[in-house]
Residue frames relative to the residue before (quaternion, step in Angstrom):
aa qw qx qy qz dx dy dz
M 1.0000 0.0000 0.0000 0.0000 0.00 0.00 0.00
E 0.1603 -0.8058 0.5668 0.0605 3.60 -0.93 1.00
V 0.2225 -0.7415 0.6180 0.1367 3.46 -1.12 0.74
K 0.2270 -0.7920 0.5491 0.1401 3.51 -0.58 1.08
I 0.0950 -0.7853 0.6117 -0.0076 3.53 -0.98 1.00
N 0.4862 -0.6862 0.4566 0.2905 3.47 -0.84 1.00
K 0.5628 -0.6196 0.4443 0.3192 3.51 -1.13 0.76
E 0.5904 0.5988 -0.3775 0.3878 3.63 1.12 -0.72
I 0.5352 0.6337 -0.4251 0.3624 3.65 1.12 -0.52
R 0.6203 0.5517 -0.3596 0.4261 3.65 0.98 -0.57
E 0.6905 0.4918 -0.2682 0.4576 3.52 1.11 -0.74
Y 0.4473 0.7105 -0.4598 0.2892 3.63 1.24 0.00
T 0.0315 -0.7641 0.6443 -0.0051 3.48 -1.10 0.96
E 0.4373 -0.7228 0.4659 0.2632 3.47 -0.91 0.70
S 0.3392 -0.7624 0.5056 0.2190 3.59 -0.74 0.97
L 0.2666 -0.8040 0.5206 0.1071 3.44 -0.97 0.96
F 0.7843 -0.0149 0.1242 0.6077 3.46 0.84 -1.23
F 0.8500 -0.0371 0.0068 0.5254 3.62 -0.66 1.02
G 0.6808 -0.4966 0.2875 0.4553 3.57 1.06 0.54
L 0.5349 0.5997 -0.4085 0.4328 3.55 1.28 0.22
S 0.4509 -0.6396 0.5443 0.3023 3.57 -1.22 0.61
M 0.7132 -0.4716 0.3054 0.4190 3.54 -1.25 0.15
R 0.6390 0.5366 -0.3028 0.4604 3.50 1.11 -0.73
Q 0.6480 0.4940 -0.2912 0.5013 3.56 1.04 -0.85
C 0.6264 0.5272 -0.3487 0.4562 3.68 0.96 -0.69
V 0.7034 0.4752 -0.2992 0.4357 3.50 0.73 -1.06
F 0.7129 0.4475 -0.2810 0.4611 3.62 0.84 -0.85
S 0.5772 0.5590 -0.3738 0.4633 3.56 1.23 -0.44
V 0.6475 0.5158 -0.2954 0.4769 3.56 1.06 -0.93
L 0.6344 0.5094 -0.3086 0.4928 3.63 1.04 -0.80
A 0.6610 0.4901 -0.3425 0.4533 3.60 0.81 -0.78
C 0.6147 0.5424 -0.3215 0.4739 3.60 1.07 -0.80
I 0.6999 0.4688 -0.2989 0.4484 3.52 0.77 -0.99
I 0.6576 0.4877 -0.3311 0.4691 3.59 0.89 -0.72
A 0.6590 0.4786 -0.3443 0.4671 3.66 0.93 -0.65
V 0.6620 0.4927 -0.3293 0.4589 3.60 0.95 -0.56
L 0.5952 0.5512 -0.3283 0.4839 3.55 1.22 -0.63
I 0.6705 0.4732 -0.2894 0.4926 3.54 0.85 -0.98
Y 0.6420 0.5349 -0.3571 0.4174 3.55 0.85 -0.77
F 0.7175 0.4636 -0.2547 0.4532 3.54 0.79 -1.04
L 0.6287 0.5439 -0.3094 0.4618 3.58 1.15 -0.68
F 0.8476 0.2559 -0.0980 0.4544 3.65 0.77 -0.92
I 0.4573 0.7177 -0.4507 0.2697 3.59 1.17 -0.09
D 0.6606 0.4670 -0.3022 0.5041 3.62 1.04 -0.76
K 0.7346 0.4532 -0.2771 0.4221 3.63 0.79 -0.77
L 0.8367 0.2534 -0.1250 0.4692 3.60 0.77 -0.87
G 0.5499 -0.6367 0.4006 0.3630 3.56 1.13 -0.27
M 0.7268 -0.4892 0.2816 0.3914 3.62 -1.17 0.35
E 0.7007 0.4914 -0.2855 0.4312 3.54 0.70 -1.18
I 0.7174 0.4440 -0.2672 0.4657 3.64 0.58 -1.07
T 0.6586 0.4928 -0.3264 0.4658 3.62 0.97 -0.77
S 0.6248 0.5125 -0.3750 0.4542 3.66 0.98 -0.59
W 0.6361 0.5177 -0.3300 0.4673 3.63 1.02 -0.83
L 0.6436 0.5290 -0.3252 0.4474 3.55 0.96 -0.81
C 0.6015 0.5695 -0.3340 0.4497 3.56 1.09 -0.87
M 0.6586 0.5024 -0.2789 0.4859 3.61 0.88 -1.08
I 0.7004 0.4709 -0.2901 0.4512 3.54 0.75 -0.90
G 0.6660 0.4897 -0.2859 0.4846 3.58 1.02 -0.80
A 0.7370 0.4235 -0.2677 0.4536 3.64 0.90 -0.61
A 0.5143 0.6880 -0.3881 0.3340 3.57 1.30 -0.53
P 0.6891 0.4744 -0.3375 0.4313 3.67 0.73 -0.78
F 0.6586 0.4808 -0.3257 0.4785 3.63 1.01 -0.60
A 0.5780 0.5395 -0.3605 0.4948 3.60 1.08 -0.61
A 0.6567 0.5291 -0.3123 0.4373 3.61 0.89 -0.94
L 0.6799 0.5209 -0.3020 0.4186 3.41 0.87 -1.02
G 0.6987 0.4737 -0.2687 0.4640 3.57 1.17 -0.60
F 0.8204 0.3235 -0.1291 0.4535 3.51 0.88 -0.81
I 0.6416 0.5475 -0.3339 0.4208 3.58 1.03 -0.50
K 0.1146 0.7689 -0.6212 0.0992 3.61 -0.78 1.09
Y 0.0559 0.7980 -0.5958 0.0718 3.62 -0.83 0.97
Q 0.8388 -0.0940 -0.0497 0.5340 3.52 -0.80 1.23
G 0.7435 -0.4046 0.2305 0.4800 3.62 0.78 1.04
M 0.6404 0.5351 -0.3272 0.4433 3.66 1.06 0.03
N 0.3939 -0.7042 0.5279 0.2652 3.54 -0.97 0.74
A 0.7173 -0.4286 0.2860 0.4690 3.68 -1.20 0.16
E 0.6625 0.5207 -0.3119 0.4389 3.58 0.78 -0.99
Q 0.6698 0.4760 -0.3097 0.4784 3.60 0.95 -0.83
I 0.6171 0.5430 -0.3527 0.4472 3.63 1.04 -0.66
V 0.6373 0.5466 -0.2983 0.4539 3.49 1.06 -0.89
I 0.6972 0.4930 -0.2596 0.4512 3.46 0.90 -1.07
T 0.6313 0.5197 -0.3065 0.4873 3.62 1.15 -0.77
A 0.6543 0.5018 -0.3109 0.4727 3.54 1.01 -0.86
W 0.6316 0.5424 -0.3271 0.4471 3.55 1.01 -0.88
R 0.6750 0.4754 -0.2817 0.4889 3.61 0.94 -0.86
S 0.7009 0.4785 -0.2950 0.4390 3.54 0.80 -0.91
F 0.7762 0.3522 -0.2108 0.4785 3.69 0.64 -1.01
L 0.8214 0.3167 -0.1871 0.4359 3.64 0.61 -0.79
L 0.7589 0.4148 -0.2488 0.4361 3.54 0.89 -0.79
S 0.7085 0.3640 -0.2397 0.5551 3.55 1.07 -0.59
N 0.0500 -0.8186 0.5707 -0.0408 3.58 -0.02 1.38
T 0.2540 0.7368 -0.5838 0.2277 3.60 0.42 1.26
Q 0.3018 -0.7201 0.5916 0.2011 3.51 -1.05 0.73
L 0.2094 -0.7947 0.5658 0.0672 3.52 -0.64 1.21
V 0.1039 -0.7926 0.6005 0.0177 3.55 -0.74 1.10
S 0.2428 -0.7702 0.5731 0.1392 3.49 -0.94 0.92
R 0.0122 0.7910 -0.6114 0.0173 3.56 -0.58 1.00
P 0.2828 -0.8010 0.4872 0.2027 3.58 -0.36 1.15
I 0.2468 -0.7670 0.5721 0.1530 3.53 -1.14 0.55
N 0.2435 -0.7860 0.5558 0.1183 3.51 -0.79 1.04
L 0.2283 -0.8211 0.5043 0.1392 3.54 0.07 1.32
Y 0.6294 0.5268 -0.3751 0.4309 3.64 0.96 -0.57
Y 0.6224 0.5256 -0.3405 0.4695 3.57 1.00 -0.73
D 0.6557 0.5506 -0.2981 0.4219 3.52 0.94 -0.99
C 0.6842 0.5002 -0.2538 0.4662 3.47 1.12 -0.90
M 0.7483 0.3877 -0.1794 0.5075 3.51 1.04 -0.86
K 0.3568 0.7825 -0.4651 0.2098 3.64 1.22 -0.11
S 0.6848 0.4696 -0.3074 0.4648 3.64 0.72 -0.97
W 0.6677 0.5082 -0.3104 0.4467 3.58 0.87 -0.88
L 0.6720 0.4874 -0.2946 0.4733 3.59 0.99 -0.84
L 0.6237 0.5103 -0.3556 0.4735 3.64 1.04 -0.60
E 0.6095 0.5372 -0.3490 0.4670 3.66 1.05 -0.71
K 0.6796 0.4866 -0.2859 0.4686 3.56 0.90 -0.98
Q 0.6412 0.5012 -0.3536 0.4611 3.58 0.93 -0.67
K 0.6573 0.5244 -0.3249 0.4329 3.58 1.00 -0.81
E 0.6224 0.5328 -0.3086 0.4832 3.53 1.22 -0.86
E 0.6450 0.4968 -0.3344 0.4747 3.64 0.96 -0.65
I 0.6199 0.5241 -0.3411 0.4741 3.56 0.94 -0.83
K 0.6814 0.4662 -0.3154 0.4678 3.69 0.76 -0.89
N 0.6339 0.5139 -0.3293 0.4751 3.58 0.93 -0.84
N 0.6942 0.4559 -0.2977 0.4708 3.66 0.78 -0.77
D 0.5951 0.5389 -0.3595 0.4757 3.58 1.14 -0.58
K 0.6625 0.5030 -0.3225 0.4517 3.56 0.88 -0.95
K 0.6773 0.5035 -0.3017 0.4436 3.58 0.92 -0.91
S 0.6697 0.4985 -0.2951 0.4647 3.56 1.05 -0.79
F 0.6316 0.5137 -0.3467 0.4657 3.47 1.19 -0.65
K 0.6103 0.5528 -0.3338 0.4588 3.58 1.15 -0.73
N 0.6554 0.5229 -0.2872 0.4632 3.54 0.99 -1.02
K 0.6186 0.5328 -0.3414 0.4658 3.63 1.01 -0.79
K 0.6562 0.5116 -0.3165 0.4556 3.59 0.90 -0.96
T 0.7019 0.4613 -0.3001 0.4521 3.57 0.78 -0.93
K 0.6331 0.5382 -0.3305 0.4476 3.60 1.07 -0.55
Q 0.6402 0.5384 -0.3101 0.4518 3.51 1.17 -0.75
R 0.6346 0.5407 -0.3243 0.4469 3.58 1.11 -0.64
């Protein structure tokens, strides 16, 4: 007897606050704290526009850590995987296509080419004889 369970059940996360998981709540709070710190540090020196951009840039990595999920990996796992894949493994991949049809028919094609060559040789031999006469 089999009991079918939906695959979505694996993706279930418990909501803690405003429908966010614990991880999302923690990183949202960290992003807000970083944005507020950047705001108070730079508002007098840089002005409102540049400070607002710095706040967004400073908070974005923490928000990404809490919310981004790709193929079951969190943001930090994605960054580690990308680091290993792109930077640490310096292998050059070369794509060489394989023609399976040609490989299967190679012997037959070679026989046909040899026959063509023989036929052409016979014809050229006959042509030479007729030209000599």
